[in-house]
C-alpha positions in Angstrom: -13.7 64.4 0.9 -13.6 62.4 4.1 -16.9 60.8 3.1 -15.5 59.8 -0.3 -12.4 58.5 1.3 -14.5 56.3 3.6 -16.5 55.0 0.7 -13.4 54.0 -1.2 -12.1 52.3 2.0 -15.3 50.3 2.4 -15.2 49.3 -1.3 -11.6 48.2 -1.0 -12.4 46.1 2.1 -15.4 44.6 0.3 -13.4 43.7 -2.7 -10.7 42.1 -0.6 -13.3 40.1 1.3 -14.9 39.0 -1.9 -11.6 37.9 -3.4 -10.8 36.0 -0.1 -14.2 34.2 -0.2 -13.7 33.4 -3.9 -10.3 31.9 -3.2 -11.5 29.9 -0.3 -14.5 28.6 -2.3 -12.3 27.7 -5.2 -9.8 25.8 -3.0 -12.6 24.0 -1.2 -14.2 23.1 -4.6 -10.8 21.9 -5.9 -10.2 19.8 -2.8 -13.6 18.2 -3.0 -13.2 17.5 -6.7 -9.8 15.9 -6.0 -11.2 13.8 -3.1 -14.1 12.5 -5.4 -11.5 11.7 -8.1 -9.6 9.6 -5.5 -12.8 7.8 -4.6 -13.4 7.0 -8.3 -9.9 5.5 -8.6 -10.6 3.1 -5.7 -13.0 0.1 -5.6 -14.9 -1.2 -2.7 -12.3 -2.1 0.0 -12.5 -5.0 2.4 -10.9 -3.3 5.4 -13.9 -1.2 6.6 -16.0 -4.4 6.9 -13.5 -6.1 9.2 -15.2 -6.5 12.5 -11.8 -6.6 14.4 -11.6 -2.8 14.2 -14.9 -2.5 16.1 -13.0 -2.7 19.4 -12.5 0.8 20.9 -9.0 2.1 20.5 -7.7 3.8 23.6 -4.6 5.6 22.4 -4.0 9.1 23.9 -5.0 11.8 21.4 -2.3 14.3 20.6 -3.2 17.7 19.1 0.3 18.9 18.6 3.7 17.4 19.3 5.1 13.9 18.8 2.7 11.5 17.2 2.9 7.7 17.0 0.6 6.0 14.4 0.3 2.2 14.3 0.5 1.2 10.6 -0.8 -2.3 9.8 -0.7 -3.9 6.4 -3.4 -6.4 5.7 -4.2 -8.8 2.9 -7.1 -10.4 4.7 -9.4 -12.4 2.4 -12.2 -12.5 5.0 -10.6 -15.0 7.4 -12.1 -14.8 10.9 -8.7 -14.7 12.6 -6.5 -13.1 9.9 -3.1 -11.8 11.2 -1.6 -8.5 10.1 1.1 -8.9 7.4 3.1 -5.8 8.4 3.5 -4.0 11.7 5.0 -0.5 11.8 5.1 2.5 14.1 5.1 5.8 12.1 6.5 8.6 14.3 6.3 12.3 13.4 7.5 15.3 15.4 5.5 18.4 14.5 8.1 20.7 16.1 11.2 19.3 14.4 9.4 17.9 11.3 11.4 14.6 11.8 9.7 11.5 10.6 10.7 8.0 11.7 9.6 4.5 11.0 9.9 1.4 13.2 9.2 -2.0 11.7 8.4 -4.8 14.2 9.0 -8.3 12.8 5.7 -10.2 12.8 7.4 -13.3 14.3 8.7 -11.4 17.4 7.8 -13.5 20.4 6.2 -11.3 23.1 3.6 -11.3 25.9 0.1 -10.6 24.6 -2.2 -9.4 27.4 -4.7 -12.2 28.2 -3.1 -14.6 25.8 0.4 -15.4 27.1 3.5 -15.8 24.9 2.7 -15.5 21.1 4.0 -14.0 17.9 3.2 -10.3 18.0 1.0 -10.4 14.9 -1.3 -12.8 16.7 -2.4 -9.8 18.9 -4.2 -8.3 15.9 -6.0 -11.6 15.2 -7.1 -11.9 18.9 -8.2 -8.3 19.5 -7.5 -6.0 16.5 -5.5 -2.7 16.7 -6.4 -2.1 20.4 -4.9 -5.4 21.6 -1.8 -4.8 19.5 -1.5 -1.3 21.0 -1.7 -2.8 24.5 0.9 -5.4 23.5 3.4 -2.8 22.2 2.9 -0.7 25.4 3.4 -3.7 27.7 6.5 -5.0 25.9 8.3 -1.9 24.7 6.7 1.0 26.8 5.7 2.9 23.7 2.5 4.9 23.6 0.5 4.7 20.3 -1.9 7.5 19.6 -3.6 6.4 16.4 -3.9 3.4 14.1 -4.4 2.8 10.4 -5.1 -0.6 8.9 -4.3 -0.5 5.2 -5.4 -3.1 2.6 -2.5 -3.8 0.2 -4.7 -3.1 -2.8 -5.0 0.5 -1.5 -1.2 0.7 -1.3 -0.9 -0.1 -5.0 -3.5 2.6 -5.9 -2.0 5.4 -3.9 1.6 4.7 -5.0 0.5 5.3 -8.6 -1.0 8.7 -7.6 2.1 9.8 -5.7 4.6 8.4 -8.1 3.0 8.1 -11.6 6.4 7.4 -13.1 7.1 4.6 -10.6 9.7 4.1 -7.9 13.2 3.1 -9.0 14.5 -0.1 -7.4 17.4 -2.5 -8.1 16.1 -6.1 -8.3 19.0 -8.6 -7.5 17.1 -11.7 -8.7 13.7 -12.8 -10.1 10.9 -12.3 -7.6 7.7 -14.2 -8.3 6.7 -16.8 -5.6 3.8 -15.8 -3.5 3.3 -12.2 -5.0 1.0 -12.9 -8.0 3.4 -11.3 -10.4 6.9 -11.7 -11.8 9.6 -9.1 -11.3 12.7 -9.6 -13.4 16.3 -8.7 -12.2 17.8 -5.3 -12.8 17.3 -1.6 -12.1 13.9 -0.4 -13.1 10.9 1.7 -12.1 8.1 -0.3 -10.5 4.4 0.8 -10.5 1.5 -0.1 -8.2 1.0 -3.9 -8.4 4.6 -4.8 -9.1 5.8 -2.4 -6.4 3.4 -4.1 -4.0 4.9 -7.4 -5.0 8.4 -6.1 -4.3 7.5 -5.0 -0.8 5.7 -8.3 0.0 8.3 -10.8 -1.4 10.0 -12.8 1.3 11.1 -16.0 -0.3 14.8 -15.4 -0.4 17.7 -16.0 2.0 16.7 -12.9 4.0 13.1 -14.0 4.4 11.1 -11.5 6.5 14.2 -9.4 7.2 14.6 -8.7 3.5 10.9 -7.8 3.2 11.1 -5.3 6.0 14.2 -3.7 4.3 12.2 -3.4 1.1 9.2 -1.9 2.8 11.3 0.8 4.5 13.2 1.5 1.3 9.9 2.1 -0.7 8.2 4.1 2.0 11.3 6.4 2.2 11.3 6.9 -1.6 7.5 7.5 -1.6 8.0 10.2 1.0 10.6 11.9 -1.1 8.4 11.7 -4.1 5.5 13.2 -2.1 7.4 16.3 -1.1 6.5 18.3 -4.2 3.9 20.9 -5.1 2.2 18.4 -7.3 1.7 15.9 -4.4 0.5 18.6 -2.0 -2.2 19.5 -4.5 -3.0 15.8 -4.8 -3.4 15.3 -1.1 -7.3 15.3 -1.1 -7.1 12.8 -4.1 -4.7 10.6 -2.2 -7.0 10.5 0.9 -10.0 9.8 -1.4 -8.2 6.9 -3.1 -7.2 5.4 0.3 -10.6 5.8 2.0 -12.2 2.5 0.9 -9.0 0.6 1.8 -8.2 2.0 5.2 -9.7 1.7 8.7 -8.3 4.4 11.0 -9.3 6.6 13.9 -7.6 9.6 12.3 -10.3 11.8 10.9 -10.0 13.5 7.5 -9.2 17.0 8.9 -6.4 15.6 11.0 -5.1 13.6 8.1 -5.1 16.7 5.8 -3.4 18.7 8.5 -0.7 16.1 9.1 -0.2 15.5 5.4 0.1 19.3 4.7 2.5 19.7 7.6 4.7 16.8 6.5 4.8 17.9 2.9 5.2 21.7 3.3 7.6 22.0 6.1 10.8 20.5 4.6 10.6 17.5 6.8 13.9 15.7 7.3 14.8 12.4 5.7 12.9 9.4 7.0 14.9 7.5 9.8 14.2 3.8 10.1 14.8 1.0 12.5 13.8 -2.7 12.9 12.7 -4.6 16.0 14.4 -6.8 17.0 17.6 -4.9 16.7 20.9 -6.7 15.7 22.3 -9.3 18.1 19.2 -9.1 20.3 17.3 -12.3 19.3 17.6 -16.0 18.6 15.6 -18.2 16.2 13.6 -20.7 18.1 10.6 -23.0 17.5 7.7 -23.9 19.8 5.1 -26.5 19.2 2.1 -24.2 19.8 3.3 -21.2 17.6 6.0 -22.5 15.3 9.2 -20.6 14.4 9.7 -17.3 16.3 12.2 -14.6 17.1 12.9 -14.8 20.8 14.1 -11.4 21.7 15.9 -9.7 24.6 13.0 -7.5 25.7 15.0 -5.0 27.7 17.6 -4.5 25.0 14.9 -3.8 22.4 12.8 -1.6 24.7 15.8 0.6 25.3 16.7 0.7 21.6 13.2 1.7 20.4 12.7 4.4 23.1 16.1 5.9 22.4 15.4 5.9 18.7 12.0 7.6 19.0 13.1 10.2 21.7 16.3 11.3 20.0 
């Protein structure tokens, strides 16, 4: 009887092990299929051929805890000294599951190591993500761990995967100048290309300030759309679709881990801030750089550090 019992126990363990291997194999095959589907959605991106990203990035690697990722939006058309169109710090706390987003206005007038006083987006033109990391550290005392440079075409592709029904926005007036499309006034759901036009438009009375507001609005809504079983299952496809349009020092396993953690752990609503903060800057113009936002460095340094540490 004891021998029969042992045989049954061995068969049971073998069956469980077989089912476990089958499940793991199926999940891996599904993830690979989804990743390949994402690649098929994308075209050949320009970002990976941009030699500015060849400079080594020296951000401290973080395995678990508070992570700061430098998010840069680019619409480079192959220019030798293209500046980044959008500068953001995406912050995520893996313990509290709180996500935050800091937008730094591209005309912010700062010290760039080795180049003197310039608009902050010039740092990317001079030395890519690494020089921009150094500039943020020197001026605001914020440590950046990773970077991701995203081609705007990739943004349009991925938004259609995350939100196939579009993102609802309320357009106050016609938007068309400088965005290669026309968006009519009124409440509506915008998809890829038009949504991209919405976050890039800056030819109104709010100029770049309005554009930053729209970028933060859309990223917050995309995050809310992403927190669903459907989006979790699409995570490999999203990474595949982004791959040709992104240069990053985040490897795929880390991206998958962060994405899964963000989507599955009931992360809190996205908190946002803008640099410079209110009443901390003046509009000025200098012959060598043009119109700038001359900021109170100390006031903004305190504000951003308090925001990210709270």
